[in-house]
N, C-alpha and C positions, 0 to 999 in steps of 0.2 A: 509641543502637540500634545492635549490631554488624553487621560488613560483609555476613554473609550472612545476617539477615533483611533487611537492606536487600537485600541479591540478587534473595530472596522477594517480598519486597514489588514490586518494579520488574516482577519476572516478572509478576506476578498481575495485576500494573497492565495491564500490557502483551498477557495474554489476553486482558483483559475487554476491549481497547482492540479487537482482532484478533476479537474474538467480535459486540461491538458495532457492527464496521461488515461481518461478514458474513451478521449473523441482523438486527440489531436494526434499523438500517437501511441496507435495500438498495435504498431510493430516493434514498438518497446518491450521485448520479453522483461519478465520479472526478474528472471534468473540474472539477467544482464545487471537490470538495478540493484540488487543482493549484491553479484559479484566487483562492481565498481562504485555503488553508496553506500551498502550496507543497510539496507532497506528496500520495501519491496512494495507495492501494491496490497499484499499479503498485510505486511508491519502498519499502513498505515491502516487497514480496517482495525487493526488490532488494538491498535493504540487508540483510534476512537471509538471501541467499545468499550476499553478500558476505562477510558473520559467519562464513558457515561454512564460506567459501575461508580467511581467516583463521584458523581451526581446522584444513585440512586435509580440508575432508568437501566433496565435491561436490555440489550439488545444480542438478538442472537447472532453467533457466526456467519451464518450465511447474510443476515440481512447489513451484516455491518460491511463484508465484501461486495455487497449489490451497490454499497454506496461506493465502494471506487473501482468497480467495473463497469455500472451501467447495466448490468445486468447481472445472472446466475452465473458463479464458475463454472460452472457445466458448459451455457455459453457461448463464456469467454474462449475456454478450452477450444473448443469445438470452431469459432471462429478465426483468432487471433492469434493460440498460442502454436509452436514449432517445440520439434522436436531437439533435445540441449544434447548439442555434443559433450564427450568423454572430457574433453576438457572444461567445458563450461561447469560441470556435474563436480568436476575436483575442486574447480576455483569455487562451488559453492559452498563446499563444506568448509572450508574455509573460514567461508563469509559467512556461516551460518552458527559457527562456533566461537565466533569473533562477536558477533552483533546479537544473536537470538539463542542461543545453544547456555552460555553464560547467566542470561537472567531469569533462567527456568523455561 
């Protein structure tokens, strides 16, 4: 497979992941994603923002998040976010420290 085709396939898979999280599985909470996988929608939006910055493109945190929520974060929270349990919050502290906190 040539490099351009690989890039296009990877981009298509990424777009499908984003659609899956924005439309198909709005029930999946960020805290559960972070606790199980070490990343969440916010991480994806941060990585997107960082990749843009590497190309000299400035994208605000809110704009980057809208790319992974399909709406503002406040709208997402009002429509889909549920209250985290104490157990989820405890697990999140560990997951965040291991996956995000150490990176700055």
